ZAMARGU-4260 file (C-alpha; in steps of 0.2 Angstrom, whole numbers, plus 5000, padded with zeros to 4 digits):
<rodrens>
0) 5471/5633/5497 | 5456/5640/5506 | 5446/5629/5518 | 5429/5625/5512 | 5414/5625/5522
5) 5411/5606/5519 | 5421/5595/5531 | 5431/5581/5523 | 5438/5573/5539 | 5447/5557/5543
10) 5438/5540/5545 | 5433/5538/5526 | 5429/5520/5528 | 5410/5524/5531 | 5398/5539/5529
15) 5393/5551/5543 | 5375/5544/5544 | 5382/5526/5548 | 5393/5533/5561 | 5378/5543/5569
20) 5364/5531/5567 | 5372/5514/5565 | 5373/5502/5551 | 5354/5497/5550 | 5349/5516/5546
25) 5356/5513/5528 | 5345/5499/5525 | 5329/5510/5524 | 5334/5529/5527 | 5350/5532/5517
30) 5346/5547/5506 | 5354/5540/5491 | 5342/5525/5492 | 5327/5537/5492 | 5332/5545/5476
35) 5341/5540/5460 | 5344/5558/5458 | 5358/5557/5470 | 5365/5539/5467 | 5362/5524/5456
40) 5369/5507/5453 | 5368/5498/5436 | 5375/5480/5432 | 5382/5477/5415 | 5383/5460/5408
45) 5379/5464/5390 | 5381/5479/5379 | 5363/5483/5380 | 5364/5485/5399 | 5376/5500/5397
50) 5366/5515/5402 | 5367/5531/5391 | 5380/5544/5397 | 5371/5560/5406 | 5378/5577/5408
55) 5373/5578/5427 | 5379/5560/5430 | 5396/5556/5437 | 5399/5537/5433 | 5411/5526/5442
60) 5417/5510/5432 | 5418/5495/5444 | 5428/5481/5436 | 5420/5465/5443 | 5433/5451/5442
65) 5423/5439/5451 | 5418/5427/5436 | 5401/5425/5443 | 5406/5419/5460 | 5396/5425/5475
70) 5406/5437/5486 | 5405/5452/5498 | 5420/5461/5490 | 5411/5468/5475 | 5396/5474/5485
75) 5408/5482/5498 | 5416/5492/5484 | 5400/5497/5477 | 5394/5502/5495 | 5410/5513/5496
80) 5405/5523/5481 | 5387/5525/5488 | 5394/5530/5505 | 5404/5543/5497 | 5389/5550/5487
85) 5379/5550/5503 | 5392/5561/5512 | 5390/5574/5499 | 5372/5572/5494 | 5368/5590/5499
90) 5381/5597/5488 | 5375/5585/5473 | 5357/5592/5475 | 5364/5609/5475 | 5373/5606/5459
95) 5359/5595/5451 | 5372/5581/5450 | 5371/5562/5454 | 5384/5548/5456 | 5382/5531/5447
100) 5391/5515/5450 | 5392/5505/5434 | 5398/5487/5437 | 5406/5478/5422 | 5406/5459/5422
105) 5424/5457/5415 | 5430/5439/5416 | 5414/5430/5412 | 5404/5442/5400 | 5419/5451/5394
110) 5412/5468/5397 | 5425/5481/5397 | 5421/5500/5401 | 5425/5513/5388 | 5442/5522/5390
115) 5444/5539/5399 | 5440/5555/5390 | 5422/5553/5390 | 5410/5547/5404 | 5422/5539/5415
120) 5437/5546/5425 | 5438/5534/5440 | 5439/5515/5438 | 5438/5503/5453 | 5444/5484/5452
125) 5438/5470/5463 | 5445/5454/5469 | 5441/5437/5462 | 5444/5418/5461 | 5457/5408/5451
130) 5473/5411/5444 | 5479/5429/5440 | 5484/5423/5423 | 5467/5418/5414 | 5476/5407/5402
135) 5479/5396/5418 | 5461/5394/5423 | 5457/5377/5415 | 5444/5372/5428 | 5455/5359/5437
140) 5468/5360/5450 | 5470/5371/5465 | 5477/5386/5456 | 5461/5387/5445 | 5448/5385/5459
145) 5436/5378/5448 | 5437/5393/5436 | 5437/5388/5417 | 5440/5405/5408 | 5441/5412/5390
150) 5456/5425/5392 | 5449/5435/5377 | 5445/5450/5389 | 5463/5451/5395 | 5471/5461/5381
155) 5456/5472/5380 | 5458/5477/5399 | 5476/5479/5397 | 5473/5492/5383 | 5461/5500/5395
160) 5475/5501/5407 | 5486/5509/5394 | 5473/5522/5392 | 5471/5526/5410 | 5490/5528/5412
165) 5491/5540/5398 | 5476/5550/5404 | 5482/5561/5420 | 5464/5566/5424 | 5459/5548/5426
170) 5462/5536/5441 | 5462/5517/5443 | 5461/5509/5461 | 5462/5490/5462 | 5461/5476/5476
175) 5467/5458/5476 | 5464/5449/5460 | 5464/5466/5451 | 5480/5470/5458 | 5488/5454/5452
180) 5481/5458/5434 | 5489/5475/5435 | 5505/5467/5440 | 5504/5456/5424 | 5499/5471/5413
185) 5514/5481/5419 | 5527/5467/5421 | 5529/5473/5439 | 5527/5455/5447 | 5523/5438/5443
190) 5509/5427/5452 | 5516/5412/5462 | 5505/5400/5471 | 5509/5402/5489 | 5519/5387/5495
195) 5516/5375/5510 | 5530/5382/5519 | 5521/5399/5519 | 5505/5390/5525 | 5497/5390/5508
200) 5482/5402/5507 | 5485/5418/5516 | 5468/5422/5525 | 5462/5433/5541 | 5469/5448/5549
205) 5488/5449/5545 | 5501/5462/5543 | 5510/5471/5529 | 5525/5482/5530 | 5528/5500/5522
210) 5543/5501/5511 | 5555/5516/5513 | 5547/5524/5497 | 5530/5523/5506 | 5537/5532/5522
215) 5543/5546/5510 | 5527/5547/5500 | 5517/5562/5503 | 5501/5552/5506 | 5507/5536/5513
220) 5520/5545/5525 | 5504/5551/5535 | 5498/5533/5537 | 5516/5529/5543 | 5514/5542/5556
225) 5498/5536/5562 | 5504/5518/5564 | 5511/5513/5581 | 5527/5506/5574 | 5526/5518/5559
230) 5529/5503/5546 | 5517/5489/5550 | 5499/5490/5546 | 5485/5477/5548 | 5476/5470/5533
235) 5461/5459/5529 | 5469/5445/5518 | 5461/5431/5507 | 5472/5426/5493 | 5481/5410/5486
240) 5495/5420/5476 | 5510/5430/5480 | 5516/5443/5468 | 5535/5442/5466 | 5544/5455/5458
245) 5561/5453/5449 | 5577/5460/5457 | 5580/5478/5456 | 5568/5493/5452 | 5551/5489/5447
250) 5546/5491/5428 | 5539/5507/5420 | 5542/5518/5435 | 5530/5509/5447 | 5534/5511/5465
255) 5533/5498/5478 | 5522/5503/5494 | 5521/5488/5504 | 5527/5470/5506 | 5520/5455/5515
260) 5527/5450/5532 | 5530/5432/5538 | 5516/5433/5550 | 5511/5446/5562 | 5526/5453/5569
265) 5537/5443/5557 | 5551/5448/5545 | 5547/5456/5529 | 5544/5444/5514 | 5548/5446/5496
270) 5530/5447/5490 | 5523/5464/5484 | 5507/5469/5492 | 5505/5487/5487 | 5510/5496/5471
275) 5509/5514/5464 | 5509/5516/5445 | 5505/5535/5444 | 5502/5549/5455 | 5490/5564/5453
280) 5495/5581/5446 | 5498/5588/5463 | 5511/5574/5467 | 5501/5568/5482 | 5488/5556/5479
285) 5490/5539/5471 | 5481/5540/5453 | 5484/5521/5449 | 5486/5510/5464 | 5483/5493/5469
290) 5484/5482/5484 | 5485/5463/5487 | 5472/5464/5502 | 5455/5468/5505 | 5453/5486/5512
295) 5435/5486/5506 | 5431/5474/5520 | 5431/5485/5534 | 5421/5477/5549 | 5409/5464/5554
300) 5394/5475/5555 | 5396/5482/5538 | 5398/5464/5530 | 5383/5458/5539 | 5373/5473/5531
305) 5379/5468/5514 | 5376/5449/5518 | 5358/5453/5522 | 5355/5463/5507 | 5362/5450/5495
310) 5350/5437/5504 | 5335/5449/5502 | 5338/5452/5484 | 5339/5434/5481 | 5357/5433/5475
315) 5363/5420/5487 | 5356/5404/5495 | 5351/5403/5513 | 5365/5390/5515 | 5378/5402/5507
320) 5371/5416/5519 | 5372/5405/5534 | 5390/5400/5530 | 5396/5418/5528 | 5386/5424/5543
325) 5395/5410/5554 | 5412/5415/5547 | 5409/5433/5550 | 5405/5430/5567 | 5419/5419/5571
330) 5433/5427/5561 | 5430/5445/5557 | 5433/5460/5569 | 5419/5471/5575 | 5419/5489/5574
335) 5430/5494/5589 | 5443/5479/5589 | 5455/5485/5577 | 5457/5503/5573 | 5472/5499/5563
340) 5461/5490/5550 | 5452/5506/5548 | 5468/5516/5545 | 5473/5503/5531 | 5455/5505/5524
345) 5456/5524/5524 | 5474/5526/5517 | 5474/5511/5504 | 5457/5513/5497 | 5443/5524/5504
350) 5454/5540/5504 | 5460/5539/5487 | 5443/5534/5480 | 5435/5549/5488 | 5448/5561/5483
355) 5446/5556/5464 | 5427/5555/5465 | 5425/5571/5473 | 5437/5580/5461 | 5425/5574/5448
360) 5410/5581/5458 | 5419/5598/5460 | 5425/5599/5441 | 5407/5593/5434 | 5399/5607/5445
365) 5411/5620/5439 | 5408/5615/5421 | 5389/5618/5424 | 5392/5635/5432 | 5391/5629/5451
370) 5404/5633/5463 | 5403/5620/5477 | 5411/5623/5494 | 5421/5606/5490 | 5440/5604/5489
375) 5446/5586/5488 | 5463/5592/5492 | 5458/5595/5510 | 5457/5576/5513 | 5476/5577/5513
380) 5476/5591/5525 | 5463/5582/5536 | 5473/5566/5536 | 5489/5576/5541 | 5481/5583/5556
385) 5480/5572/5571 | 5463/5570/5579 | 5462/5575/5597 | 5459/5558/5603 | 5464/5542/5594
390) 5454/5525/5598 | 5465/5513/5606 | 5479/5506/5595
</rodrens>
């Protein structure tokens, strides 16, 4: 593999401009905001909202599982796509391409994107409230969190997952609620409301542990090498449900990548927290992968940026903003407090997302006769090369 002229280094959880100029730069100066010719975002709540496919547009399907609840996770995932577009904006301009995130309201509006083979090759699923099984969301009780849901979307989404599984050129990455839905789809694990002896809801900066399979995995082995104890990774957790697998091997060839721990430093628990369902053709990068934590929630300043944007757009009330601002200030890490959270974000979401997205940029440019100095496989090489100096871990 030849080295390209375009750097794809570590620290994929944010773009180069944020690291250079700070998060505030992105509010006004981000090149992707100045031109829809580089990046665009579309919200789909009815069939009429779906934009037409375009030869020069690489579409990413965001599966919004929030059922209309205000949240920060969805916008964080959209920002992750935008950041990735920002970092390759000179190459997008050279090839006459742009990246567009299209968010489908799955659970409330039953908007399901089309299957791979046409416009979409990358799908990203969000977190969300309520029971993992939509049939259990009757609007009452702790397990439903007030969600009353028509489950008619579920078989259609399962059919989409089947098509993604059978399309080796496509990828599906999922967090939290979407991860639980994928466990139901594949019979890998069943959702169980966290009991009182576990402290009920799991929330805050906690810990997962890598499995033996993860330590042998060509991608996650690099994460293990970067971790101080080579197994335990920090996570941002916010969930009511454990995903409990049956005894023995996981169904349909799925591979367990991580489990919960009973508190930071505690023993390994039974709940699955990371699963790989399929790998890319090179046998390195997860192609269908999900986690039961929130790697899209990277640090406090990034969340404050998203929070202010939602207030400015009129999407949330001032009271909701003030409550989340207080929570972020009291509970979430700043940019330097926990490098291990950044490692988790890189390896369990941002790296795979960029790998598959940049692959589509390279392939689309090549189809139009433009050879770009971009090779997504170099991300694997960059991750396996230790930086000269690590932040304190």
